C-alpha positions in Angstrom: -0.3 -0.1 -0.2 2.8 2.3 0.5 4.9 1.6 -2.4 1.6 2.6 -4.3 0.5 5.9 -2.6 4.2 6.7 -3.0 4.4 6.1 -6.4 1.0 7.8 -7.2 1.9 10.7 -5.2 5.2 10.7 -6.9 3.3 10.7 -10.7 0.6 13.5 -9.1 4.0 15.4 -8.4 5.4 15.2 -11.6 2.6 15.5 -14.0 1.7 18.9 -12.1 5.4 20.2 -12.2 5.4 19.1 -15.9 2.1 21.2 -16.4 3.1 24.3 -14.5 6.8 24.7 -16.0 5.9 23.8 -19.5 2.2 24.0 -19.9 2.0 24.8 -23.7 4.0 21.8 -24.2 2.2 19.7 -22.0 -1.0 21.0 -23.7 0.6 19.7 -26.5 0.9 16.4 -25.2 -2.2 15.8 -24.5 -3.5 16.9 -27.5 -1.4 14.6 -28.9 -2.7 11.7 -26.8 -6.1 12.6 -27.8 -5.5 13.0 -31.6 -4.0 9.3 -31.0 -6.8 8.3 -29.6 -8.9 9.5 -32.0 -7.1 7.9 -34.8 -7.1 4.6 -32.8 -10.8 4.8 -31.9 -11.2 5.4 -36.2 -9.4 2.1 -36.8 -11.6 0.0 -33.7 -14.7 1.7 -36.1 -13.6 0.5 -39.9 -12.8 -2.5 -38.0 -15.8 -3.0 -36.5 -17.4 -2.0 -40.0 -15.2 -4.3 -41.9 -15.0 -7.5 -39.6 -18.3 -7.3 -37.1 -21.1 -10.0 -38.4 -23.6 -8.0 -36.2 -25.8 -5.2 -37.8 -27.1 -5.0 -40.7 -26.1 -2.0 -43.8 -26.5 1.1 -41.7 -25.0 0.3 -38.7 -21.8 -0.6 -41.2 -22.2 2.5 -42.8 -22.4 4.2 -39.6 -19.3 2.9 -38.4 -17.9 3.7 -41.4 -18.8 7.2 -41.4 -17.5 7.9 -37.8 -14.0 5.6 -38.3 -13.5 8.1 -41.1 -14.3 11.2 -38.8 -12.3 10.1 -36.4 -8.9 9.0 -38.6 -9.3 12.8 -40.1 -9.6 14.8 -36.6 -6.5 12.8 -35.3 -4.9 14.0 -38.3 -6.1 17.2 -38.7 -4.6 17.7 -35.0 -1.6 16.0 -36.1 -1.1 18.2 -39.0 -0.7 21.5 -36.3 -1.2 20.6 -32.7 -0.6 24.4 -31.6 -3.6 25.1 -33.4 -5.7 21.9 -32.5 -4.6 22.4 -28.6 -5.7 25.9 -28.3 -8.8 24.7 -30.3 -9.4 21.7 -27.4 -8.4 24.3 -25.0 -11.1 26.5 -26.3 -13.6 23.9 -26.8 -13.1 22.5 -23.4 -13.2 26.2 -21.8 -16.5 26.9 -23.7 -18.2 23.3 -22.6 -17.5 24.5 -19.1 -19.0 28.3 -19.1 -22.1 26.7 -21.0 -22.2 23.9 -17.9 -21.7 26.5 -15.5 -24.7 28.3 -17.0 -27.0 25.4 -17.3 -26.4 24.3 -14.0 -26.9 27.7 -12.1 -30.3 27.8 -14.3 -31.0 24.3 -12.9 -30.5 25.5 -9.5 -32.5 28.5 -9.9 -35.6 26.4 -10.8 -35.1 24.2 -7.7 -35.0 27.2 -5.7 -39.0 26.5 -4.3 -38.2 22.7 -3.7 -34.8 23.8 -1.6 -35.1 24.4 1.9 -31.9 26.2 2.0 -32.7 28.7 0.0 -30.0 31.1 0.3 -27.2 28.7 -0.4 -28.8 27.6 -3.1 -29.7 31.1 -4.6 -25.9 32.1 -4.2 -24.7 28.7 -6.0 -27.0 29.5 -9.1 -25.9 33.4 -9.3 -22.4 32.3 -8.6 -22.2 29.5 -11.3 -24.1 31.7 -13.5 -21.8 34.7 -12.8 -18.6 32.2 -13.6 -20.0 30.7 -16.6 -20.5 34.0 -18.2 -16.8 34.8 -17.6 -15.6 31.9 -18.8 -17.2 32.2 -21.9 -16.1 36.1 -22.6 -12.3 34.8 -22.0 -12.4 31.1 -22.7 -8.7 30.7 -23.6 -7.7 32.3 -20.6 -10.0 30.6 -18.5 -8.8 27.1 -19.9 -4.9 28.7 -19.1 -5.9 29.1 -15.7 -7.7 25.8 -15.0 -4.3 24.1 -16.4 -2.4 26.1 -13.5 -5.1 25.2 -11.0 -4.6 21.8 -12.2 -1.1 21.9 -12.1 -1.1 23.3 -8.7 -3.6 20.7 -7.2 -1.4 17.6 -8.7 1.6 19.4 -7.0 -0.2 19.7 -3.7 -1.9 16.5 -3.7 0.9 14.6 -4.8 3.2 16.0 -2.0 0.5 15.1 0.4 0.5 11.5 -0.6 4.3 10.9 -0.4 4.1 12.5 3.1 1.2 9.5 3.4 3.0 7.4 2.0 6.2 8.1 3.8 4.3 8.3 7.3 1.9 5.1 6.9 3.7 3.1 9.1 4.3 5.4 11.8 0.9 5.8 12.1 0.2 2.1 11.9 2.3 1.9 15.1 1.1 4.8 16.7 -2.9 3.4 16.5 -2.0 0.2 17.5 0.1 1.8 20.7 -3.3 3.4 21.8 -5.5 0.0 21.4 
């Protein structure tokens, strides 16, 4: 257990440091991984269309179309990873902004059914405002969220390493008090 905690903490710490030290390069790597996933997924869909005995003509056509779309998207992403990275960051940020706005509106619609009306109203308004702010500057929001992710990974990774190191000491202390 200690080894697992220590390794997972070290991986999180290193990943967080990479995100903070090389935010642009690490984002490009993530985009490259995503583009690779698209190409592999496209090949899987094409394989399903060709080799699967299940489904009729429409199923095969659908798998072929999906496969070709995935492969094309992956190739386009690899053709210019930097532009694909910026585009992916903007799309993710816009999705987050819209999600926050929708979450706020849904919370407002439940206001009459909640016992904690003040907290629900505050949450809803903050969610809507945060979503609007993200939509007005999605690239800045994506960069900020990337940095928060990096900081979180560094802090959580360091804490996990400390947990792994002190695990036997904590167990011994607990056993002594029993």
